N, C-alpha and C positions, 0 to 999 in steps of 0.2 A: 504494500500500500504506500502511495506517495505521501510526502509531507502535506501537500495541498489537500489531498483527499482526506487525510486524518483531520486537518484543520476544519474542513467543511463538515465532516460528519460529527465533530465535537463542538461545533459553534453553539452559542446560546440560541434559543428559538426565536427571540425577538429583542428589539431595543427596550421594549417595556419590561421584559424580564431582567435585563441588565440594570435598569433603573431601580426596580423593586429590590433586587439583590443588594445594590449599593445603599439604598435607604435602610434595609435591615442591618447591614454591616456597620454603617456609620451614621446613625440618625442625627447626631449632634454635630457632625462635621460640616464644614462649610461647603456648600454645593455651588453657590453662585455669589458673585459680588457685582452689583450693578449701580449705575449712577442715579442719584436723586438730586433735585434742585437744592442749592445751598440753603442751609437752615435760616440764614439771615434774610433771605429773599432779595438780597441786593445784587444778585448776579454773581459774577465771578465763577471760579471753578465749582464743579459739582461736588457734592459729598458722595460717599459710597456707602451702600448698605449691603449687609450679608444676608443670605438665606441658607439655612441649614438643609440637609437632605430631608429631615423630618418635616420641616416647614414646607419645603417644595412638594413633598408627597401629599400633604394636606390640600394644597392648592390643586395639584394634579388630579387627586381623587375627586375633588369637587367638580372640576371641569369634566372629567370622565363621567361622573354621575349625571351631570347636566346633559351631556351628549347622548348618553344612553336613554335618559328620560325623553329626549326629543325623538327617539325612535331609530337611532343609527344601529344598523346591523353589522356584523363582522365584515370587514373589508370594504364597506361603503365609504365613499369619499366625503371628507370634510375639508372645506377650503379655509386657508388662513391668509388674511390680507392685513399686513402690518409692516411698520418699520422694524428694524432689528432692535429687539428689547427682550428683557427677561420674560415678559408675559408671552412672547412668541414661543420661547422654549417650553414654558409650562403648558401652553395650549397644545403644542406639538406632542408632548408627552401624554397629555390628557387624551388626545385623540387615539394615540397608540394604545394606551391602557384600556380604552373603551373598545378596542378592537377595530377601530376605523383606520382609514388610510388618508394621509394628508396630501392636499393639492395646494400649491403655493401660488399666491397672486401678489406680486411685488407692487409697492406704491407707485413705482414708475410706469406700471403697465396701464395703457390707455383703456378707455371704456370698451371699445370694440374688442380688443384683445382679451380683456377681463371677461367679457360676456362669452367669448369663444371658449376660454379655459374652463369656466364654470359649467358651460353646457357640455363640452366635450368630455370632461371628467365625470359628469353626472353627479357633481357635488350636491349633497342634500342639505348641507348647512354651510354657512359662511360665518367665520369668526373674524371680526374686524376690530 
């Protein structure tokens, strides 16, 4: 058996599985650090806030529950339209934990292209 075949056969089943394993292993460890507006509201450099794996899991599970409650079935498409931000990551993981598949719509995508992407992918929900 080749090294590649061994890697393929022993890979984790999903990204969601990897996420859940990481949450279980280090719930209090820092998962993400993201910028927030400066506390003084006077502009200047952003402050940074941390999110632990456990805190991230709480948000991801809430997103997944909402997606499931909206009727998403396994492998159905959920579109994400957003700038790059921590909420994008959490929504992406929420879709995967709900069993859905993510379709991306970038903010720079014009209306006609966005409509095509959403229609062609058969996205049932759009998270913006």
